[in-house]
N, C-alpha and C positions, 0 to 999 in steps of 0.2 A: 639488579639493578638500582643503585639509588636513584632518588627522583632526583638528585641533578644530573644525573647522566642522560634520563629522561626528557628534561628540562632542556639538555644539548643537543640531541637528537634532529635532525634534520625533519624528518616525517611527522615527528610529535610537534615540531615548530609551524609546518602547513597547517597539520588537523587544527589544532589552536586557534593559528591564524584565521580559517574558514569559520570556527563555531564562532569566531568574535563578530562577526557579517550580521546584523540580526534583521534578517528576510524572514521575517514572522510575518505570517498572517492576521487580518487582511491588510489588504491594498499594500503588497509589498512594492517597495523601491527594489528590484534586480542590479542596479547600475552596480555598485561597490562588489557583489557577488561576480557578474560578469569580466569586470576588471581584475580581479582577483584569479579569477579560473584565464585570463589573459596571458599573465603574468606566467601560470604552472605552464601554459604549454609552452611557449618562447623560455623554459628555463627545461624544458623535456625537447626541446626544437620537433615538436610536433606543429603540424598546418592548424589552423583554426578559424573555424565560422562563428555566425551568429544569425541565426535566424528568428524568423519572428510572424509564424505562422498563425498565433494567434493575436496580435496588434504586436502593437511598437512598446508599451510595457511588460509584453510576456516571451522575454529571449528565451531562444533555446541554442546552449552555447555545444558545437561541437567540437571535440578534438578524435585526430586521423592519425592512427598509426598505422603507415599504409603495407600494405602486405606483396609478398612477391608474387601470387597471380592473382590480382585484384578482378579479373574477372570472375573467381567465384560468389556467391554467398557469403558475405560476412557476417560478422559476430558483433554485437551492440552492448555494450556495457553501460545501462541506466542506471542515473541517481537523479533527484529531486534537491529541487535548490530552496521549499521554503520548507518552514518548521511552523508548527499551531502556537497560540497561543501563551501565553506562562503567567502565574500571578506569583510574581517575583517574591512580596511576602511571606509567601512557602516555597523559596527556597533557601538554603544554606549558606548556597554562593549564589552570587549574581549570575542567573540565566544566561548571559552573554557574557562573560567573564573569560570562561576557559579555564576556570581555577583548576591546579592540580593540588591536591592533598598529598599529605605524606606517606601516605599506601600508593600513591600515581594512578589515584583514580583522577578521571579529568568531567569538571561540571560543566557541560554549556547543553541547552536547547539543539538538539538535532544530533549529539553526540550519539543514540543509539541509531534516533530516526531522522536522516540516514547521511547526514553530510560525514561519517565516518565512512562510508561506504565511496563515498564520490573519488574524495582523494587516499582511499585505500588504492583506488585501482591506480590510481596517477605514479601512485610509493613503489608499487609492483612491475607499473612499464620502468617505472626510470631503472629499477636493478637492473632489468630484462634489456633492456637499450645499454648498458652502462657493461653489458657482458658482451654486447655483441649481437643481441636477438634481431631479428625482422618473422616476422609471422609470414604464412604461406596464404592467408586469406587477410583483407582490410581489416581490422578493429576500432570502429568506433567508441569515440566516452560519450555519450552524452550527459548533459545536465539542461532537467524543464524543470519550467517554473509551475505550481500551482496542483501539483497533489494532491497539497493538503486539501482540499476546497474540492475534489473531484478530477483536476485534471483536464478538462473542455476546452480550455485553452490553450494547454500544457502539451501532454501525449496526444492528446485525442487529435487533437489540430495537427501536430507534426505526422504523427501516420495517419493521415490523409495525403500532406502534402507531396508534388513533384520531389522536392530533397530529401524526405523520408525515400521516397518510390525509387531515387537514380541510390540510393544507398544499397541496396538489393540485401537486406538482412535475415540471412537466413535461423537466428539465434540467439537469446538476447538471456543476457543477466538482469536482476532488480534487486529491491528491496527483499529479505526476508523477515525474521522475527527474534528478535534479544533471546537466548535459552536460559532459563536456572539451573538448567541439570550439563552436564555433560554431551549429551548430544545436540546436534544442530537442527535445528527448523531449514524444511527445503519444502516450497510451494510450488505444486507441480498448477495447480485450480484457485480459483473463486470462487464462492457462493454470488450469487445475482442479488444486487439490490434493491429492493421495489421498496416506494414508499406511495402508500396506500392513504388518500382520501377520500371517507365516508358524509354524508349527508343525508340523516335520518329524517326525514317529513312526514308529519302527523297530524291530529286532529292537535287541537290547541283550545285555552278554556282557563276555567276558573279550577282552583287547584284541590277545592272543595268536593270536584267531582272525581267517578271511578270514568273515564275516557277510555273507548275502547282505540284500539291502534294508534298511541301516543308515538312521539317520536322519543322517546326516551325510554317504551316496550319496546321500540328496535332495535335501537342501541344496544341497549341490555341483552338481546337476544346474540345480536353478532359479537359481541364481545366475548360473550360468556361462551361461545364457540371458537373463537379464535384464541383464548384463556386457555380452555382445554385441550386443543392443540398444542399450546405451548407447552402446558403440563406434560403430555404426550413426550414432547422431545427432550424436556429437561429429565424424563423419568427414562428415555433411551440415554441419553448421554451417563447415568449416574449406574446402569445397571452394566452396561456394553462396554468394560477398559480400553478394547479396541477402538470406541471412537473419540476423536479430537470435536472440538469446538464448528471446527471447519463443516463438519460431514451431518450436520444435525441445521434442521431450521430454525432461525431465531423469529420468535414473533412478541413487537414489544408494544404496547399502547404510549405515543408521545404527546398528545396533543388532544386538548377536550376543550370546542369553547362553543358555548351555548346559554341560554337561560336572562330571564330578564328582573326578574323578582322571584321572591320561595312562596306566592301565592297563584304564580302563573302557570298552565301550562305551555311549554313553548312551542312553536309548531315545527321546530327545528332543533337539532345538534348535529354539529360536524366532531370528528376525530379525526384522528393521524396513526396509522401504524407502520413503524418503521418495521419492515423486515426484510432476512438477508435467507433466500431460499439456495437449500443445499443441490447439487451439480445430479445431485441419484433421482432429484424428483421430476416428475410430470408437472411441468410449466403450467402446460393446457388446462391438465386434469384440475392441477392446486387452483389455478383461477376460476374454472369452472365451481369448484365445489365453494370457495367463497362470494360465489352470485349465488350460489343457491340456496347459501342460507342467507343473506339477502331477502332473497322472495320469499322462505321459512317464516323470518320475523314479520313481512305484512307488505313487501315491495315500496314501491313509490321511496327508494335507497339510490343515491347519486353515489357512484364510484368516479372517482377521480386518482389515474395514477401519476404521482408526483414525480414519482421516478420509477424508472420500469426497463433495466438493463437484461439485453435479450441473452441467452443462453449461448454460453460459448463452452464449446469439449476443452478439456484438460490437455496438456503437454503432457504424451505419451512418454513415461520413463521406464523404457522396454528397446529389446535390440532393433526393431524399425527405425529409432530414436541415435542416431550416429554420434549427436552432439549427446546427449545423455550418457553414451556408452562411452564418451572420450572422459567426461566428467566424473563419470564414477571412477571410471579406472583410477581416478587424478587422487580424489575422494580419498579410494581405498589404497592408494600407497604412502597417503598421510595419515594411515589408521583413525580419520575420523568416522567417528557414529555420526551418519545422517540420516533422521528421521524425515519422509517425505509425506504431506500432508497437504491438505486445503486450503489454503488461507481463509480466516474466518472473515477479513476487513477487504478491502479492494484495495488494489498499487495499479501501478501503470500498465502492470503484466497484461492485465486486458485488452487494451487497444491492440495490444499486437497478435492475444492467441486469436481475436475477431478478424484481423489477419492472415490466420493460418501461420503463424510466427510463432515458432518453439519457442515459448518461454520459463523461465525457470527465478523464482525468488528465494535468496539467499546471503543472510548477512554470515559472517562469521566470528557470532557473538555468542560464545559457551557460559557455561558457570558465573553468569551473570545475572544481578535484578534485573527483572523486568523494570521499565523506566519509562517505557515508549508513551509520550504523552501526560506523562506524569511530572513531578516537582523534583529536582534534584536530579534529574537523566543525568547520568554518566556515562563512561566507558574507559577502564583500566589500560594507562598506557601499554602496560605489555601485551594487552589483548588486542590492541588494536594493532602493536607491531606483530606481533602470529597472522594477524588479518591479512596483513600484507605478505606474507609467508605463504598463505592458501592460495593466494590470488597469482602470486609468482609462479604457484603450481598449474592453476587453471586455467590462466587465460592461454598460454600456451599448447595446454590441451585442447582447448575446443578454438584455438586459430588453425591449429592445424590438421584439423580432423581433412 
């Protein structure tokens, strides 16, 4: 297909229009995005609501494909409207231009993460409706704010709302990850995000003394223990080819604070660690291990969890999950190679799994250079249209369970 045909393709035009709306963090103004989505709903003749569970600057847009048996649990097709910041000088194309090169690569922040998925849902529903399709179950297509900054005023609040509860969601699709190879990524769980601040307190005095029980000694002991643990996880990942990044616990020192001048032993130091806990870890035992290291270091160490997600069980990928059975059958009929794994990061699916809702992360992007959160993020026009074809198969499979 020539680039000129891609440029004239209605679905490609819609995708590029969406990419040109700069819903970039922080302090996003979602007004233009909401108006764009209302226009899409009108063109598809779908009812649409805009609700504000997180406040008047945090809209959630809900399009509805109504089913024949609305009393059944519904299907949720979720995506987020916001994108991460850009460094324009690092891009070869303006990041909100949706430029398309001669090979059909469409450049823009959000082209992989994840504006593509939102409009691919709509493209698939457009084709299904044109063929006279009406699902058995209600299908809700939601566009939520602020996923890129944790979703606290987005999906987290939305999932608590009376509006959401009335939707009676039984299964959700959300974002997956770009795959550089033939197989597609599919996420059935996510690691737990912990951010831990340690304040090490100890004796202070002149730098020429060998004082005992200093804050620096305690810091060194605990940091060494966490680093040894980290090294063990690196080794596990290197030695076991069956493991993915999401199967191990990552530990990274991200902030250090303390000291006044070079010849003064300070009374305290503070450090922060970013920890992503594997779902196979006993979180209570892991926390106790960290506290034991602090006692071994000499005590008088304050521990503050800046962020501490609770354990949330994975979505089952077996015969007990009829939605998974139907989705896998659709993928098998399309001859897609699917790679189920634990998401190494965090998506809005965690808020749904916490409510007991089966949720899977899947973006129909394979054989594509990973550019999520990177400069020159792009998606090929052909790959975008392939994704619509995949959803044309997947959405009815789920909605007619």
